[in-house]
C-alpha positions as CSV (number, residue, x, y, z in Angstrom):
1,X,77.4,-37.9,58.9
2,X,74.1,-38.8,58.4
3,X,73.7,-42.4,60.1
4,X,70.3,-42.8,59.4
5,X,71.2,-45.5,56.5
6,X,69.2,-48.9,56.8
7,X,72.1,-50.5,55.4
8,X,73.9,-50.0,58.7
9,X,71.8,-53.0,59.6
10,X,71.4,-55.1,56.3
11,X,72.6,-58.3,55.7
12,X,74.2,-60.5,52.4
13,X,73.4,-64.3,51.8
14,X,76.7,-66.1,51.8
15,X,76.2,-69.6,51.2
16,X,73.9,-70.8,54.0
17,X,74.4,-68.3,56.5
18,X,73.7,-64.0,55.9
19,X,76.4,-61.6,57.5
20,X,76.5,-58.0,57.9
21,X,78.0,-56.3,54.6
22,X,81.2,-55.4,55.5
23,X,83.4,-57.7,56.6
24,X,87.1,-58.0,56.6
25,X,89.5,-58.6,54.5
26,X,92.9,-59.8,55.7
27,X,95.6,-60.2,52.6
28,X,97.3,-56.8,54.1
29,X,98.3,-59.2,57.1
30,X,100.8,-60.6,55.1
31,X,104.1,-58.6,54.8
32,X,105.2,-56.0,51.7
33,X,103.5,-57.8,48.3
34,X,101.5,-59.7,50.3
35,X,104.7,-62.2,50.8
36,X,106.1,-63.5,53.9
37,X,105.3,-61.8,57.8
38,X,104.0,-59.1,59.2
39,X,106.0,-56.6,60.5
40,X,104.4,-56.0,63.7
41,X,102.9,-60.2,64.1
42,X,101.4,-58.6,67.6
43,X,99.9,-55.7,66.1
44,X,97.9,-58.3,63.5
45,X,96.4,-60.3,65.9
46,X,95.3,-57.6,67.4
47,X,93.6,-56.2,64.0
48,X,91.9,-59.0,63.8
49,X,90.6,-59.5,67.5
50,X,89.2,-56.0,66.8
51,X,87.6,-56.5,63.7
52,X,85.9,-59.5,65.7
53,X,85.1,-57.4,68.6
54,X,83.3,-54.8,66.4
55,X,80.7,-56.9,65.1
56,X,82.7,-58.4,61.7
57,X,80.9,-61.8,61.0
58,X,83.1,-62.4,57.7
59,X,86.7,-62.8,57.5
60,X,88.5,-63.3,53.6
61,X,91.8,-64.7,53.4
62,X,94.1,-67.5,51.1
63,X,96.8,-69.5,52.1
64,X,98.9,-68.2,49.2
65,X,98.5,-64.8,51.6
66,X,101.9,-65.7,52.9
67,X,101.9,-67.9,52.1
68,X,100.4,-69.9,55.0
69,X,100.9,-66.5,56.8
70,X,97.3,-65.2,57.1
71,X,95.3,-68.1,57.7
72,X,98.0,-68.5,60.9
73,X,97.4,-65.4,62.0
74,X,93.3,-65.7,61.8
75,X,93.7,-69.3,64.0
76,X,96.2,-67.9,66.4
77,X,93.9,-64.7,66.8
78,X,90.9,-66.2,67.0
79,X,90.7,-70.0,67.4
80,X,87.9,-71.8,68.5
81,X,86.1,-69.5,66.3
82,X,82.4,-67.9,67.4
83,X,79.5,-69.8,65.5
84,X,78.3,-66.6,63.9
85,X,82.0,-66.3,61.9
86,X,82.3,-67.3,58.3
87,X,85.9,-67.4,57.3
88,X,86.3,-67.0,53.2
89,X,89.8,-68.4,51.4
90,X,90.0,-68.9,48.2
91,X,92.6,-71.6,45.9
92,X,93.6,-71.9,42.2
93,X,96.9,-70.0,43.2
94,X,100.7,-70.1,44.7
95,X,103.6,-67.8,45.6
96,X,106.6,-67.6,43.8
97,X,110.0,-68.1,45.9
98,X,110.2,-64.3,44.7
99,X,106.8,-63.5,45.3
100,X,105.8,-63.9,41.8
101,X,101.5,-64.9,41.4
102,X,101.0,-67.8,39.4
103,X,98.6,-70.5,38.7
104,X,98.0,-73.4,40.8
105,X,94.5,-75.1,39.7
106,X,95.3,-79.2,38.4
107,X,93.3,-81.0,40.9
108,X,96.0,-82.2,43.2
109,X,97.6,-78.6,43.5
110,X,93.6,-77.6,44.7
111,X,93.3,-80.4,47.0
112,X,96.5,-79.8,48.7
113,X,95.5,-75.9,48.4
114,X,92.2,-77.1,50.5
115,X,94.0,-79.3,53.1
116,X,96.5,-76.6,53.8
117,X,93.7,-73.7,54.6
118,X,91.8,-77.0,56.9
119,X,95.0,-77.0,58.7
120,X,96.7,-73.5,58.9
121,X,92.8,-72.3,60.3
122,X,92.1,-75.6,62.4
123,X,89.1,-75.7,60.9
124,X,87.8,-79.2,59.4
125,X,85.3,-78.0,56.5
126,X,85.7,-74.5,54.8
127,X,82.3,-72.0,55.2
128,X,83.5,-70.9,51.4
129,X,86.4,-71.3,48.9
130,X,86.0,-69.2,45.9
131,X,88.4,-71.1,42.9
132,X,90.8,-68.2,41.8
133,X,90.3,-68.4,37.8
134,X,94.5,-67.2,36.9
135,X,94.4,-67.3,33.2
136,X,95.2,-64.0,33.5
137,X,97.1,-63.1,37.3
138,X,95.9,-59.5,36.2
139,X,92.1,-59.7,35.3
140,X,89.2,-62.1,34.0
141,X,90.3,-63.8,30.8
142,X,87.9,-66.1,28.8
143,X,88.4,-70.0,28.8
144,X,86.5,-72.7,30.6
145,X,86.5,-72.5,34.6
146,X,84.8,-76.9,34.1
147,X,87.9,-79.3,35.1
148,X,89.2,-77.2,38.2
149,X,85.7,-76.3,39.6
150,X,85.3,-80.1,38.9
151,X,87.7,-80.7,41.5
152,X,86.3,-78.5,43.6
153,X,82.6,-79.9,43.4
154,X,84.4,-83.3,44.3
155,X,85.9,-81.8,47.4
156,X,82.5,-80.2,48.3
157,X,80.9,-83.7,47.8
158,X,83.8,-85.1,50.1
159,X,82.4,-82.8,53.2
160,X,85.7,-80.8,53.2
161,X,84.0,-77.5,51.5
162,X,80.6,-76.5,52.2
163,X,79.9,-73.0,49.7
164,X,81.8,-72.2,46.0
165,X,82.8,-69.1,45.1
166,X,84.4,-68.0,42.0
167,X,86.9,-65.5,41.7
168,X,88.6,-63.4,38.8
169,X,86.1,-64.5,36.3
170,X,84.2,-63.6,33.4
171,X,80.0,-63.4,32.6
172,X,80.6,-66.4,30.7
173,X,82.3,-68.3,33.4
174,X,80.5,-67.3,35.8
175,X,77.2,-69.1,33.8
176,X,79.4,-71.8,33.1
177,X,80.1,-72.3,36.8
178,X,76.2,-71.9,37.8
179,X,75.4,-75.1,35.5
180,X,77.7,-77.3,37.5
181,X,77.4,-76.1,40.9
182,X,75.4,-73.8,43.4
183,X,77.7,-70.4,43.4
184,X,77.6,-68.4,47.1
185,X,79.8,-65.5,45.8
186,X,81.7,-64.1,42.3
187,X,84.7,-61.9,43.7
188,X,86.2,-59.5,41.2
189,X,87.8,-56.6,41.4
190,X,85.3,-53.7,41.8
191,X,85.3,-49.8,42.4
192,X,84.6,-46.4,41.6
193,X,86.9,-46.0,38.9
194,X,86.5,-49.9,37.7
195,X,82.7,-50.6,36.7
196,X,83.9,-53.7,34.1
197,X,81.5,-55.7,36.2
198,X,78.6,-53.2,36.2
199,X,75.7,-56.1,34.1
200,X,77.7,-59.1,36.5
201,X,76.5,-57.4,39.6
202,X,72.7,-57.0,38.4
203,X,72.8,-60.3,36.6
204,X,73.8,-61.9,40.2
205,X,71.6,-59.5,42.4
206,X,68.8,-61.1,40.6
207,X,69.5,-64.3,41.5
208,X,70.7,-63.7,45.7
209,X,74.5,-64.3,44.4
210,X,76.6,-62.0,46.6
211,X,79.3,-59.9,44.6
212,X,82.3,-59.0,47.1
213,X,84.4,-56.5,45.4
214,X,88.2,-56.5,45.8
215,X,90.2,-53.7,45.7
216,X,87.5,-51.9,46.7
217,X,89.7,-49.2,47.6
218,X,91.7,-49.4,44.6
219,X,94.5,-51.7,45.8
220,X,98.4,-50.9,45.5
221,X,96.8,-48.0,43.5
222,X,94.9,-46.3,46.1
223,X,91.4,-44.2,44.6
224,X,92.1,-40.5,43.9
225,X,89.7,-38.0,42.5
226,X,88.4,-34.3,43.2
227,X,85.1,-35.4,42.8
228,X,85.7,-38.3,46.0
229,X,87.3,-36.1,47.9
230,X,84.8,-33.2,47.8
231,X,81.8,-35.4,48.7
232,X,83.6,-36.9,51.2
233,X,84.5,-33.2,52.9
234,X,80.4,-32.5,52.1
235,X,80.2,-35.2,54.6
236,X,82.4,-35.0,57.4
237,X,84.3,-38.2,55.8
238,X,87.1,-39.6,54.2
239,X,87.1,-40.4,50.8
240,X,87.9,-43.8,51.5
241,X,84.7,-44.3,53.7
242,X,82.6,-42.6,50.8
243,X,84.2,-45.6,48.4
244,X,83.0,-47.8,50.6
245,X,79.7,-46.3,51.0
246,X,79.2,-46.0,47.5
247,X,80.2,-49.6,46.9
248,X,77.3,-50.6,49.7
249,X,74.2,-48.1,47.5
250,X,75.4,-49.7,44.4
251,X,73.6,-53.0,44.5
252,X,71.9,-54.9,47.5
253,X,74.4,-58.4,47.2
254,X,77.5,-56.0,47.5
255,X,79.8,-58.0,50.5
256,X,82.9,-55.5,51.1
257,X,86.0,-57.0,52.4
258,X,88.5,-53.8,53.0
259,X,91.0,-54.5,54.5
260,X,94.1,-53.1,56.7
261,X,96.9,-53.3,59.3
262,X,95.2,-50.9,61.5
263,X,93.0,-50.5,64.2
264,X,92.2,-47.1,63.6
265,X,91.3,-47.5,60.0
266,X,89.2,-50.4,60.7
267,X,86.9,-48.7,62.8
268,X,87.0,-46.2,59.7
269,X,86.0,-48.8,57.2
270,X,83.2,-50.4,59.6
271,X,81.7,-46.3,59.8
272,X,81.2,-46.4,56.3
273,X,78.0,-48.5,56.8
274,X,76.4,-45.7,57.8
275,X,76.8,-43.3,55.6
276,X,73.9,-41.8,53.4
277,X,74.6,-41.1,49.8
278,X,72.3,-38.6,48.7
279,X,70.9,-38.7,45.1
280,X,73.1,-35.7,43.7
281,X,76.8,-37.4,45.2
282,X,75.6,-40.8,44.1
283,X,75.5,-39.3,40.3
284,X,79.2,-37.0,41.2
285,X,80.4,-40.4,41.8
286,X,79.1,-42.2,39.0
287,X,80.9,-39.8,36.7
288,X,84.0,-40.9,37.9
289,X,83.6,-44.3,36.2
290,X,83.0,-42.9,33.3
291,X,85.5,-40.7,33.0
292,X,87.6,-43.3,33.0
293,X,85.8,-45.1,30.5
294,X,84.9,-48.6,32.3
295,X,81.6,-48.6,32.6
């Protein structure tokens, strides 16, 4: 594996801070379907501590993971938090009694969610809060985000939120959001095979706004590609490491939050920052998105 990659030492601006380009996504610490407690409570705490010990300075979470599970695990494992750790959470959704994902962005629901996050994380102010838009739970859908975003802006003015991000949004909604507030980051689905946001990433990069791809490895349907496997084999790396490395080389504002409940997989994910992809390898990997018709 080639290890002479400047990406390994690069950072991305996230609000008022600069964080390393691979963070940790806590979603997988909850039970199956991101619902209920983890199978192994102690192992979940160990993964969180191992991430921070390995240098991770950015954790992505939400109080609707579980619900209330991942935030309480983060607090138990890491509180009091180190000064250089940025915790990003999201609001705008809730879980049904059987685990369904439902919108929750009335003013009262958003305020309650912020206070739930503060309490369960053990914080007085949330570093970054992403407003998750739920017009369609499965992907971005057009519509004005002004009303819920205005509530989040009020919470920012009150000192409960430092920075605001957006999630599951269209380019038009990002523009609307930027007309109302300083947007610290955008968190949408994006990976080798799902590249609808190519133009949006370029626009955000030009403005120095972090783009955080969720499901960077395909999510509940992991990426599978012969081309990806062949490139990985040539680099003595795993396909998932190469998929992460491609994202890091895709644009300088991309900030990764791969999640895992395994310390072994955590270490593999972090090692992806040291992989160098040649121009030929990038061209091969780019065709995966072309073949799926998403770029």
